[in-house]
PALODO-661990 format. One record per atom (N, C-alpha, C, O): atom name; z, y, x. Coordinates in steps of 0.02 Angstrom, whole numbers, padded with zeros to 5 digits. Layout:
PALODO-661990
 fiza      w      v      u
   CA      Z      Y      X
...
end
This chain:
PALODO-661990
 fiza      w      v      u
    N  09359  00986  02448
   CA  09392  00978  02383
    C  09406  01048  02354
    O  09445  01085  02383
    N  09377  01066  02298
   CA  09392  01131  02268
    C  09462  01133  02240
    O  09491  01082  02221
    N  09490  01193  02236
   CA  09558  01203  02211
    C  09555  01251  02151
    O  09525  01304  02155
    N  09586  01230  02096
   CA  09590  01270  02036
    C  09661  01296  02029
    O  09709  01258  02029
    N  09668  01363  02023
   CA  09733  01395  02015
    C  09740  01420  01944
    O  09695  01455  01919
    N  09795  01404  01911
   CA  09805  01422  01840
    C  09871  01460  01832
    O  09924  01436  01852
    N  09866  01518  01801
   CA  09924  01562  01793
    C  09965  01544  01731
    O  09947  01500  01692
    N  10021  01580  01723
   CA  10066  01569  01667
    C  10051  01613  01608
    O  10007  01656  01610
    N  10088  01602  01554
   CA  10079  01638  01491
    C  10094  01712  01500
    O  10148  01731  01524
    N  10046  01754  01481
   CA  10055  01826  01487
    C  10041  01854  01556
    O  10046  01914  01566
    N  10025  01811  01603
   CA  10010  01832  01671
    C  09934  01836  01680
    O  09898  01843  01631
    N  09910  01832  01741
   CA  09838  01831  01754
    C  09825  01798  01821
    O  09872  01777  01855
    N  09762  01794  01840
   CA  09741  01757  01898
    C  09769  01784  01964
    O  09772  01747  02014
    N  09790  01846  01964
   CA  09815  01876  02026
    C  09878  01840  02051
    O  09889  01833  02111
    N  09920  01818  02004
   CA  09983  01787  02024
    C  09972  01724  02065
    O  09998  01720  02121
    N  09935  01673  02040
   CA  09925  01614  02082
    C  09882  01628  02144
    O  09891  01595  02195
    N  09836  01676  02140
   CA  09796  01692  02199
    C  09841  01719  02254
    O  09835  01698  02312
    N  09885  01767  02238
   CA  09929  01796  02288
    C  09978  01744  02315
    O  09995  01744  02374
    N  10000  01700  02271
   CA  10051  01651  02291
    C  10022  01593  02331
    O  10052  01572  02380
    N  09964  01568  02310
   CA  09940  01504  02336
    C  09876  01507  02377
    O  09865  01464  02419
    N  09833  01556  02366
   CA  09770  01557  02404
    C  09781  01556  02479
    O  09746  01519  02514
    N  09828  01595  02506
   CA  09838  01592  02579
    C  09861  01523  02603
    O  09842  01500  02657
    N  09901  01489  02562
   CA  09925  01422  02580
    C  09867  01373  02580
    O  09858  01334  02628
    N  09827  01375  02527
   CA  09770  01329  02522
    C  09722  01339  02580
    O  09699  01290  02609
    N  09707  01401  02596
   CA  09660  01414  02650
    C  09689  01396  02718
    O  09652  01376  02763
    N  09753  01404  02727
   CA  09785  01385  02790
    C  09782  01310  02800
    O  09770  01286  02856
    N  09792  01272  02746
   CA  09793  01199  02751
    C  09722  01171  02753
    O  09707  01127  02793
    N  09680  01196  02709
   CA  09613  01166  02699
    C  09557  01202  02734
    O  09501  01176  02739
    N  09570  01262  02758
   CA  09518  01300  02792
    C  09495  01359  02751
    O  09500  01359  02690
    N  09470  01410  02786
   CA  09450  01472  02753
    C  09392  01463  02705
    O  09381  01504  02661
    N  09353  01409  02714
   CA  09295  01398  02671
    C  09312  01356  02609
    O  09267  01339  02571
    N  09376  01340  02599
   CA  09395  01302  02540
    C  09376  01341  02477
    O  09389  01401  02472
    N  09345  01307  02429
   CA  09324  01339  02367
    C  09384  01345  02320
    O  09410  01295  02298
    N  09404  01407  02305
   CA  09462  01420  02261
    C  09436  01453  02198
    O  09401  01504  02201
    N  09455  01425  02142
   CA  09436  01452  02076
    C  09500  01472  02041
    O  09547  01432  02035
    N  09503  01534  02016
   CA  09563  01559  01982
    C  09542  01600  01921
    O  09536  01661  01926
    N  09530  01568  01865
   CA  09507  01604  01806
    C  09564  01639  01769
    O  09622  01619  01775
    N  09547  01691  01732
   CA  09592  01719  01683
    C  09584  01679  01619
    O  09529  01675  01591
    N  09639  01651  01595
   CA  09637  01613  01532
    C  09622  01662  01475
    O  09637  01722  01479
    N  09591  01637  01422
   CA  09575  01677  01363
    C  09633  01725  01345
    O  09691  01705  01343
    N  09615  01789  01332
   CA  09663  01840  01312
    C  09713  01857  01366
    O  09768  01881  01352
    N  09695  01845  01428
   CA  09737  01862  01485
    C  09694  01898  01537
    O  09634  01885  01543
    N  09726  01942  01575
   CA  09692  01975  01630
    C  09627  02008  01609
    O  09626  02048  01562
    N  09573  01993  01644
   CA  09508  02024  01631
    C  09469  01989  01575
    O  09414  02012  01558
    N  09496  01935  01548
   CA  09461  01901  01493
    C  09458  01946  01432
    O  09509  01973  01410
    N  09399  01953  01403
   CA  09391  01993  01342
    C  09393  01950  01280
    O  09385  01975  01224
    N  09402  01885  01289
   CA  09404  01838  01232
    C  09472  01839  01199
    O  09524  01837  01233
    N  09472  01841  01133
   CA  09534  01831  01095
    C  09521  01776  01044
    O  09530  01717  01059
    N  09499  01793  00985
   CA  09480  01742  00936
    C  09538  01720  00893
    O  09593  01749  00895
    N  09524  01668  00853
   CA  09572  01643  00803
    C  09622  01596  00835
    O  09618  01578  00894
    N  09671  01576  00794
   CA  09726  01534  00819
    C  09701  01469  00850
    O  09731  01445  00898
    N  09648  01440  00822
   CA  09626  01375  00848
    C  09596  01379  00918
    O  09583  01328  00949
    N  09585  01440  00943
   CA  09561  01448  01012
    C  09618  01446  01062
    O  09606  01448  01122
    N  09680  01443  01037
   CA  09738  01446  01082
    C  09776  01380  01085
    O  09835  01380  01103
    N  09745  01326  01067
   CA  09775  01261  01082
    C  09768  01249  01158
    O  09721  01274  01189
    N  09813  01211  01185
   CA  09808  01196  01257
    C  09743  01159  01272
    O  09712  01171  01324
    N  09721  01116  01227
   CA  09660  01079  01239
    C  09599  01125  01239
    O  09554  01116  01280
    N  09597  01173  01193
   CA  09541  01220  01192
    C  09540  01263  01254
    O  09488  01275  01284
    N  09598  01287  01274
   CA  09603  01328  01335
    C  09586  01288  01397
    O  09553  01313  01442
    N  09609  01226  01399
   CA  09594  01182  01456
    C  09519  01171  01462
    O  09491  01172  01517
    N  09485  01161  01405
   CA  09413  01151  01407
    C  09377  01213  01434
    O  09329  01207  01471
    N  09401  01272  01415
   CA  09369  01334  01438
    C  09377  01343  01513
    O  09329  01358  01548
    N  09439  01335  01538
   CA  09449  01347  01610
    C  09417  01292  01652
    O  09395  01304  01708
    N  09414  01231  01625
   CA  09381  01177  01662
    C  09306  01191  01668
    O  09276  01179  01720
    N  09276  01216  01614
   CA  09204  01232  01616
    C  09191  01288  01666
    O  09142  01285  01703
    N  09235  01337  01668
   CA  09227  01391  01717
    C  09235  01365  01788
    O  09200  01386  01834
    N  09282  01320  01797
   CA  09293  01291  01864
    C  09233  01252  01887
    O  09213  01256  01945
    N  09203  01213  01841
   CA  09143  01175  01859
    C  09087  01221  01880
    O  09052  01208  01930
    N  09078  01276  01844
   CA  09024  01323  01860
    C  09036  01356  01928
    O  08989  01363  01968
    N  09098  01377  01940
   CA  09112  01415  02002
    C  09115  01370  02063
    O  09103  01393  02119
    N  09132  01306  02053
   CA  09139  01260  02109
    C  09072  01233  02133
    O  09069  01202  02186
    N  09018  01243  02095
   CA  08953  01219  02115
    C  08935  01247  02184
    O  08947  01306  02195
    N  08907  01210  02232
   CA  08880  01142  02224
    C  08929  01085  02236
    O  08909  01027  02243
    N  08993  01102  02240
   CA  09043  01049  02254
    C  09072  01023  02188
    O  09129  00998  02188
    N  09034  01029  02133
   CA  09062  01014  02067
    C  09081  00940  02059
    O  09123  00925  02016
    N  09052  00896  02098
   CA  09069  00825  02090
    C  09130  00805  02130
    O  09157  00750  02121
    N  09153  00849  02175
   CA  09212  00834  02215
    C  09275  00838  02173
    O  09278  00878  02126
    N  09324  00797  02187
   CA  09386  00801  02148
    C  09425  00865  02162
    O  09424  00891  02218
    N  09458  00889  02111
   CA  09495  00952  02116
    C  09568  00941  02133
    O  09598  00889  02117
    N  09596  00989  02167
   CA  09668  01001  02168
    C  09681  01056  02117
    O  09648  01107  02119
    N  09728  01045  02072
   CA  09746  01097  02023
    C  09819  01117  02034
    O  09864  01075  02036
    N  09829  01181  02043
   CA  09896  01210  02050
    C  09909  01255  01990
    O  09874  01305  01981
    N  09958  01237  01949
   CA  09971  01275  01888
    C  10043  01297  01883
    O  10089  01260  01900
    N  10053  01358  01859
   CA  10119  01386  01849
    C  10135  01388  01775
    O  10097  01418  01737
    N  10189  01358  01753
   CA  10214  01361  01685
    C  10159  01339  01635
    O  10143  01280  01632
    N  10130  01386  01596
   CA  10075  01368  01553
    C  10019  01336  01593
    O  09986  01290  01570
    N  10007  01361  01653
   CA  09955  01333  01696
    C  09968  01261  01714
    O  09921  01223  01722
    N  10032  01242  01721
   CA  10049  01172  01733
    C  10031  01129  01673
    O  10004  01074  01681
    N  10044  01155  01613
   CA  10026  01118  01552
    C  09950  01111  01547
    O  09925  01058  01528
    N  09914  01164  01563
   CA  09840  01160  01561
    C  09815  01110  01613
    O  09767  01073  01600
    N  09846  01109  01671
   CA  09825  01061  01723
    C  09832  00990  01698
    O  09788  00948  01709
    N  09887  00975  01665
   CA  09898  00908  01637
    C  09847  00892  01583
    O  09821  00836  01581
    N  09833  00940  01540
   CA  09784  00928  01487
    C  09714  00915  01517
    O  09677  00872  01493
    N  09696  00952  01569
   CA  09631  00942  01602
    C  09627  00872  01631
    O  09577  00837  01622
    N  09680  00851  01665
   CA  09680  00785  01696
    C  09680  00729  01644
    O  09644  00680  01652
    N  09720  00736  01592
   CA  09724  00683  01541
    C  09659  00676  01503
    O  09639  00620  01486
    N  09625  00732  01490
   CA  09562  00729  01453
    C  09502  00714  01497
    O  09447  00705  01471
    N  09512  00712  01562
   CA  09455  00699  01606
    C  09405  00755  01607
    O  09345  00744  01618
    N  09428  00817  01597
   CA  09383  00874  01595
    C  09357  00891  01665
    O  09303  00921  01671
    N  09395  00873  01716
   CA  09374  00880  01785
    C  09397  00818  01823
    O  09446  00787  01803
    N  09362  00800  01876
   CA  09390  00748  01920
    C  09450  00778  01958
    O  09442  00829  01992
    N  09508  00748  01952
   CA  09569  00777  01980
    C  09599  00727  02028
    O  09610  00669  02012
    N  09613  00750  02088
   CA  09645  00708  02139
    C  09719  00726  02148
    O  09760  00682  02162
    N  09736  00791  02141
   CA  09804  00813  02153
    C  09824  00866  02103
    O  09784  00909  02084
    N  09887  00863  02081
   CA  09916  00913  02036
    C  09978  00942  02067
    O  10022  00905  02091
    N  09983  01008  02068
   CA  10045  01042  02087
    C  10069  01079  02025
    O  10035  01124  02001
    N  10127  01061  02000
   CA  10152  01084  01935
    C  10215  01126  01948
    O  10269  01099  01960
    N  10206  01191  01944
   CA  10259  01237  01964
    C  10295  01264  01903
    O  10264  01293  01858
    N  10361  01254  01900
   CA  10403  01279  01847
    C  10375  01261  01778
    O  10362  01306  01738
    N  10365  01197  01763
   CA  10339  01178  01698
    C  10386  01200  01642
    O  10447  01199  01650
    N  10357  01218  01585
   CA  10398  01243  01529
    C  10381  01210  01463
    O  10420  01214  01415
    N  10324  01176  01459
   CA  10303  01143  01397
    C  10324  01070  01399
    O  10331  01040  01452
    N  10336  01042  01340
   CA  10360  00973  01335
    C  10318  00934  01285
    O  10259  00950  01274
    N  10349  00884  01253
   CA  10317  00845  01201
    C  10331  00875  01132
    O  10311  00846  01081
    N  10364  00932  01130
   CA  10382  00965  01067
    C  10345  01031  01060
    O  10340  01068  01109
    N  10319  01047  01001
   CA  10293  01114  00990
    C  10350  01164  00987
    O  10401  01151  00956
    N  10341  01221  01019
   CA  10390  01274  01021
    C  10460  01250  01040
    O  10506  01255  00999
    N  10469  01223  01100
   CA  10536  01203  01122
    C  10581  01264  01128
    O  10557  01321  01131
    N  10646  01253  01131
   CA  10694  01307  01131
    C  10682  01357  01187
    O  10691  01417  01177
    N  10660  01334  01245
   CA  10651  01379  01302
    C  10593  01427  01293
    O  10587  01475  01331
    N  10548  01414  01244
   CA  10491  01458  01232
    C  10498  01499  01168
    O  10450  01533  01148
    N  10556  01497  01137
   CA  10565  01530  01073
    C  10559  01606  01077
    O  10543  01639  01027
    N  10571  01635  01135
   CA  10568  01708  01142
    C  10497  01735  01133
    O  10488  01792  01112
    N  10446  01695  01148
   CA  10378  01721  01149
    C  10352  01740  01079
    O  10324  01795  01073
    N  10360  01700  01028
   CA  10339  01723  00962
    C  10380  01782  00936
    O  10355  01821  00897
    N  10442  01788  00958
   CA  10482  01847  00941
    C  10450  01909  00971
    O  10444  01961  00937
    N  10431  01905  01034
   CA  10397  01961  01066
    C  10332  01978  01030
    O  10317  02036  01019
    N  10294  01927  01011
   CA  10231  01938  00977
    C  10241  01975  00911
    O  10203  02022  00896
    N  10291  01956  00873
   CA  10304  01989  00809
    C  10325  02062  00819
    O  10304  02106  00782
    N  10366  02075  00869
   CA  10387  02143  00882
    C  10329  02186  00907
    O  10325  02245  00890
    N  10284  02157  00946
   CA  10225  02193  00967
    C  10182  02213  00907
    O  10159  02270  00902
    N  10173  02166  00862
   CA  10131  02181  00803
    C  10163  02233  00758
    O  10129  02275  00729
    N  10229  02230  00751
   CA  10263  02276  00705
    C  10273  02346  00734
    O  10264  02396  00700
    N  10291  02349  00799
   CA  10314  02412  00826
    C  10276  02436  00888
    O  10287  02492  00911
    N  10231  02394  00915
   CA  10197  02413  00976
    C  10241  02399  01037
    O  10298  02379  01030
    N  10214  02411  01097
   CA  10249  02389  01158
    C  10313  02427  01173
    O  10362  02396  01195
    N  10316  02492  01163
   CA  10373  02531  01186
    C  10433  02521  01139
    O  10488  02504  01162
    N  10423  02532  01074
   CA  10478  02522  01028
    C  10495  02448  01022
    O  10553  02429  01014
    N  10444  02406  01025
   CA  10455  02333  01021
    C  10500  02309  01077
    O  10544  02268  01066
    N  10489  02335  01138
   CA  10532  02315  01194
    C  10604  02337  01182
    O  10651  02300  01197
    N  10613  02396  01154
   CA  10680  02421  01142
    C  10717  02376  01092
    O  10776  02361  01102
    N  10682  02354  01040
   CA  10713  02310  00991
    C  10725  02240  01021
    O  10776  02208  01007
    N  10678  02218  01064
   CA  10685  02151  01092
    C  10747  02146  01136
    O  10780  02093  01137
    N  10764  02198  01172
   CA  10823  02197  01214
    C  10887  02181  01175
    O  10935  02157  01204
    N  10887  02195  01110
   CA  10946  02184  01068
    C  10948  02114  01037
    O  10998  02094  01007
    N  10895  02076  01045
   CA  10891  02012  01012
    C  10929  01958  01050
    O  10938  01962  01111
    N  10951  01907  01013
   CA  10981  01850  01045
    C  10933  01813  01090
    O  10953  01784  01140
    N  10868  01814  01072
   CA  10817  01779  01112
    C  10814  01808  01183
    O  10808  01770  01231
    N  10819  01875  01189
   CA  10819  01906  01255
    C  10886  01894  01291
    O  10886  01875  01349
    N  10940  01907  01256
   CA  11006  01903  01288
    C  11022  01832  01312
    O  11056  01823  01363
    N  10998  01782  01275
   CA  11009  01713  01295
    C  10979  01698  01364
    O  11008  01661  01403
    N  10921  01728  01378
   CA  10889  01719  01443
    C  10919  01765  01495
    O  10936  01743  01550
    N  10927  01829  01478
   CA  10947  01879  01527
    C  11018  01867  01554
    O  11032  01884  01611
    N  11062  01840  01512
   CA  11130  01828  01536
    C  11133  01772  01588
    O  11178  01770  01630
    N  11084  01727  01586
   CA  11081  01673  01635
    C  11039  01693  01696
    O  11057  01677  01753
    N  10984  01728  01683
   CA  10938  01746  01736
    C  10909  01815  01723
    O  10870  01825  01677
    N  10930  01864  01764
   CA  10901  01931  01757
    C  10826  01929  01771
    O  10787  01963  01738
    N  10806  01888  01820
   CA  10734  01881  01834
    C  10696  01855  01774
    O  10641  01877  01759
    N  10726  01807  01738
   CA  10695  01782  01678
    C  10690  01835  01624
    O  10639  01839  01590
    N  10742  01876  01617
   CA  10740  01930  01569
    C  10686  01981  01586
    O  10650  02004  01541
    N  10680  01998  01649
   CA  10628  02044  01671
    C  10559  02016  01655
    O  10513  02052  01634
    N  10551  01950  01665
   CA  10487  01918  01650
    C  10469  01924  01577
    O  10411  01935  01560
    N  10518  01916  01533
   CA  10505  01924  01461
    C  10487  01996  01444
    O  10441  02007  01405
    N  10522  02044  01472
   CA  10506  02114  01458
    C  10437  02132  01483
    O  10404  02176  01454
    N  10414  02100  01535
   CA  10347  02113  01562
    C  10293  02100  01510
    O  10239  02129  01513
    N  10306  02055  01462
   CA  10257  02040  01411
    C  10239  02102  01369
    O  10185  02105  01341
    N  10284  02150  01366
   CA  10271  02212  01329
    C  10230  02261  01370
    O  10201  02308  01343
    N  10228  02251  01435
   CA  10196  02301  01480
    C  10125  02282  01501
    O  10090  02324  01528
    N  10104  02222  01488
   CA  10039  02200  01512
    C  09982  02233  01472
    O  09993  02259  01418
    N  09924  02231  01501
   CA  09865  02263  01471
    C  09850  02234  01402
    O  09847  02173  01393
    N  09841  02278  01353
   CA  09824  02259  01284
    C  09873  02208  01255
    O  09853  02160  01223
    N  09937  02220  01267
   CA  09988  02172  01245
    C  09986  02162  01170
    O  09992  02105  01147
    N  09979  02215  01132
   CA  09980  02208  01059
    C  09918  02172  01034
    O  09923  02127  00992
    N  09860  02191  01058
   CA  09798  02159  01036
    C  09797  02085  01052
    O  09764  02046  01018
    N  09832  02066  01105
   CA  09831  01996  01128
    C  09894  01958  01108
    O  09907  01903  01135
    N  09934  01985  01063
   CA  09998  01954  01046
    C  09990  01884  01018
    O  10037  01844  01023
    N  09932  01868  00991
   CA  09921  01801  00963
    C  09934  01747  01015
    O  09954  01691  00997
    N  09921  01761  01078
   CA  09932  01711  01130
    C  10005  01690  01134
    O  10021  01633  01148
    N  10050  01739  01122
   CA  10122  01725  01127
    C  10147  01687  01065
    O  10199  01654  01068
    N  10111  01693  01010
   CA  10128  01656  00950
    C  10102  01585  00953
    O  10139  01537  00940
    N  10040  01577  00972
   CA  10006  01512  00964
    C  10016  01464  01023
    O  10027  01405  01013
    N  10012  01489  01084
   CA  10014  01443  01141
    C  10080  01405  01145
    O  10079  01345  01159
    N  10138  01437  01134
   CA  10201  01398  01138
    C  10208  01344  01085
    O  10252  01301  01090
    N  10165  01344  01034
   CA  10168  01293  00982
    C  10137  01227  01005
    O  10138  01178  00968
    N  10110  01225  01065
   CA  10074  01167  01090
    C  10120  01120  01129
    O  10171  01141  01156
    N  10100  01056  01131
   CA  10133  01006  01173
    C  10093  00997  01237
    O  10031  00998  01236
    N  10128  00989  01293
   CA  10094  00972  01355
    C  10073  00899  01355
    O  10023  00881  01385
    N  10113  00857  01322
   CA  10099  00785  01316
    C  10135  00761  01254
    O  10180  00794  01228
    N  10115  00703  01230
   CA  10147  00675  01169
    C  10204  00628  01186
    O  10255  00627  01152
    N  10195  00588  01237
   CA  10247  00542  01261
    C  10246  00543  01336
    O  10195  00558  01367
    N  10304  00527  01366
   CA  10309  00529  01440
    C  10259  00482  01473
    O  10237  00495  01529
    N  10241  00429  01438
   CA  10194  00381  01468
    C  10127  00412  01484
    O  10091  00387  01528
    N  10108  00466  01449
   CA  10045  00499  01465
    C  10047  00526  01537
    O  09998  00519  01574
    N  10103  00555  01557
   CA  10109  00579  01625
    C  10108  00521  01674
    O  10076  00525  01727
    N  10143  00468  01657
   CA  10143  00410  01701
    C  10073  00381  01711
    O  10058  00354  01764
    N  10031  00387  01660
   CA  09963  00361  01665
    C  09923  00398  01718
    O  09878  00370  01749
    N  09938  00462  01729
   CA  09903  00500  01781
    C  09918  00471  01850
    O  09873  00463  01891
    N  09981  00457  01862
   CA  10000  00427  01926
    C  09968  00358  01934
    O  09944  00341  01988
    N  09969  00319  01880
   CA  09939  00253  01883
    C  09865  00257  01897
    O  09836  00211  01927
    N  09833  00311  01877
   CA  09761  00320  01889
    C  09746  00347  01959
    O  09688  00357  01976
    N  09798  00358  01999
   CA  09787  00380  02068
    C  09793  00454  02079
    O  09779  00478  02134
    N  09814  00493  02028
   CA  09823  00565  02037
    C  09890  00577  02072
    O  09942  00555  02048
    N  09889  00612  02128
   CA  09950  00629  02164
    C  09978  00693  02135
    O  09941  00740  02120
    N  10044  00696  02126
   CA  10075  00754  02094
    C  10136  00778  02131
    O  10171  00740  02165
    N  10148  00843  02124
   CA  10209  00875  02148
    C  10235  00919  02092
    O  10197  00957  02062
    N  10300  00915  02078
   CA  10333  00958  02028
    C  10383  01002  02065
    O  10423  00977  02104
    N  10380  01067  02052
   CA  10423  01116  02084
    C  10462  01154  02031
    O  10432  01176  01981
    N  10527  01162  02041
   CA  10567  01200  01993
    C  10627  01229  02028
    O  10644  01212  02084
    N  10660  01275  01993
   CA  10719  01309  02020
    C  10775  01308  01968
    O  10761  01303  01908
    N  10837  01312  01990
   CA  10892  01315  01943
    C  10897  01383  01909
    O  10865  01432  01930
    N  10937  01386  01857
   CA  10952  01448  01821
    C  10889  01485  01800
    O  10880  01544  01814
    N  10844  01449  01767
   CA  10781  01477  01742
    C  10774  01454  01670
    O  10743  01403  01657
    N  10801  01491  01622
   CA  10803  01468  01552
    C  10734  01459  01520
    O  10727  01417  01475
    N  10684  01496  01542
   CA  10617  01488  01514
    C  10582  01428  01544
    O  10538  01398  01512
    N  10601  01410  01605
   CA  10571  01352  01640
    C  10629  01306  01661
    O  10644  01301  01721
    N  10661  01273  01614
   CA  10723  01237  01630
    C  10713  01181  01681
    O  10662  01147  01682
    N  10763  01174  01724
   CA  10762  01121  01773
    C  10757  01053  01739
    O  10725  01007  01765
    N  10787  01046  01680
   CA  10785  00982  01644
    C  10713  00964  01624
    O  10695  00905  01624
    N  10673  01014  01607
   CA  10603  01000  01590
    C  10566  00975  01652
    O  10528  00926  01649
    N  10576  01008  01709
   CA  10544  00986  01771
    C  10566  00917  01791
    O  10526  00876  01815
    N  10631  00902  01782
   CA  10656  00835  01798
    C  10622  00783  01754
    O  10606  00729  01778
    N  10612  00800  01691
   CA  10577  00752  01647
    C  10506  00741  01670
    O  10482  00684  01672
    N  10470  00795  01686
   CA  10401  00789  01710
    C  10399  00745  01773
    O  10358  00699  01778
    N  10442  00760  01821
   CA  10442  00722  01884
    C  10459  00649  01871
    O  10428  00604  01901
    N  10508  00636  01828
   CA  10526  00567  01813
    C  10470  00529  01779
    O  10458  00471  01796
    N  10436  00561  01732
   CA  10381  00528  01698
    C  10322  00514  01745
    O  10289  00463  01739
    N  10311  00560  01792
   CA  10257  00551  01841
    C  10277  00502  01896
    O  10235  00474  01931
    N  10343  00491  01903
   CA  10367  00447  01956
    C  10363  00479  02024
    O  10350  00445  02074
    N  10375  00545  02027
   CA  10373  00580  02091
    C  10437  00619  02101
    O  10471  00635  02052
    N  10456  00635  02163
   CA  10516  00675  02174
    C  10506  00746  02147
    O  10450  00771  02144
    N  10561  00777  02128
   CA  10561  00847  02108
    C  10579  00890  02167
    O  10631  00879  02199
    N  10538  00939  02183
   CA  10552  00986  02237
    C  10591  01045  02208
    O  10564  01084  02169
    N  10653  01051  02226
   CA  10696  01105  02202
    C  10694  01163  02252
    O  10704  01153  02312
    N  10683  01222  02226
   CA  10680  01282  02268
    C  10735  01330  02245
    O  10762  01322  02190
    N  10751  01380  02286
   CA  10805  01426  02267
    C  10788  01464  02203
    O  10730  01478  02188
    N  10840  01481  02165
   CA  10831  01519  02104
    C  10802  01588  02120
    O  10817  01617  02172
    N  10761  01613  02075
   CA  10731  01679  02085
    C  10785  01733  02090
    O  10777  01782  02126
    N  10840  01724  02053
   CA  10893  01773  02053
    C  10931  01775  02119
    O  10968  01822  02132
    N  10922  01725  02161
   CA  10954  01724  02226
    C  10911  01757  02280
    O  10928  01758  02339
    N  10854  01784  02259
   CA  10809  01818  02305
    C  10738  01795  02295
    O  10722  01737  02307
    N  10695  01841  02273
   CA  10626  01822  02259
    C  10589  01799  02321
    O  10548  01753  02319
    N  10603  01831  02378
   CA  10568  01813  02440
    C  10584  01741  02460
    O  10539  01704  02480
    N  10648  01722  02456
   CA  10667  01653  02474
    C  10636  01603  02426
    O  10614  01549  02447
    N  10634  01621  02362
   CA  10602  01577  02313
    C  10528  01568  02328
    O  10503  01512  02328
    N  10494  01623  02340
   CA  10422  01620  02354
    C  10408  01581  02418
    O  10363  01539  02419
    N  10446  01593  02469
   CA  10435  01557  02532
    C  10445  01482  02523
    O  10407  01442  02551
    N  10495  01462  02484
   CA  10509  01391  02473
    C  10454  01359  02432
    O  10434  01302  02446
    N  10428  01394  02381
   CA  10373  01367  02341
    C  10312  01357  02385
    O  10280  01304  02383
    N  10295  01407  02425
   CA  10236  01402  02469
    C  10244  01345  02518
    O  10197  01308  02531
    N  10304  01338  02546
   CA  10316  01285  02596
    C  10309  01216  02563
    O  10281  01170  02593
    N  10334  01209  02502
   CA  10328  01145  02467
    C  10256  01128  02453
    O  10235  01070  02461
    N  10218  01177  02432
   CA  10146  01166  02417
    C  10109  01148  02481
    O  10067  01103  02481
    N  10122  01185  02535
   CA  10088  01171  02598
    C  10103  01100  02623
    O  10057  01066  02645
    N  10165  01079  02618
   CA  10184  01012  02640
    C  10148  00959  02598
    O  10124  00909  02625
    N  10144  00970  02533
   CA  10110  00922  02489
    C  10036  00919  02505
    O  10007  00864  02509
    N  10004  00975  02513
   CA  09932  00976  02527
    C  09915  00945  02593
    O  09861  00915  02601
    N  09960  00951  02641
   CA  09948  00920  02706
    C  09956  00844  02703
    O  09932  00807  02746
    N  09990  00821  02651
   CA  09998  00749  02641
    C  10050  00720  02687
    O  10063  00659  02685
end
């Protein structure tokens, strides 16, 4: 069974590879086919394009096509998809649209809902506008003063650091459109869409942590409730990144082992 790893907004393929590839290979064997693409305008991807290229459905179609190509000759086998934040939303869109045969979904720290630009994602278009106006260095300085940053940082320093990282990534200004357009998307329109995945036989795991304003526990609870699966709660990142990472890996390993 091939495994597709999908990163979060403003991140790249290295994050899920470092986090999950050792777990997948330990559970499934060293020869397990792992595919971890860089989403458009992320990492090594040289693609940017217009706003309509940044819908979740358009991005899902691109990464699914890449996964099919890289998974050959096992392309007909059902996939396990592990997605973080934006990657979790892409995983759901792939499964709902039937872009790949999907047997299992691991949805880590989901952040998208049935609403375009939910409150927890409001900081991203602010970052995009500051990047366009002032560039990464001065833009970051101005962003630190905004309510959008302070609202996150006062609850979670790790969350604040994650937002500031958006100014430091490669070609942040040229790729700012991703921070404007992607948060405007819905992961699903109604909760019943998620329930339909479970009814169709897709096994799912939802993982989340407390005190994460960009990836609220309430959003993960909603996803898990709609899917009809338990929510795996792990320690907050602010209580220690190592403990958080170990707990996420352990939850994924337990789920993959069945």
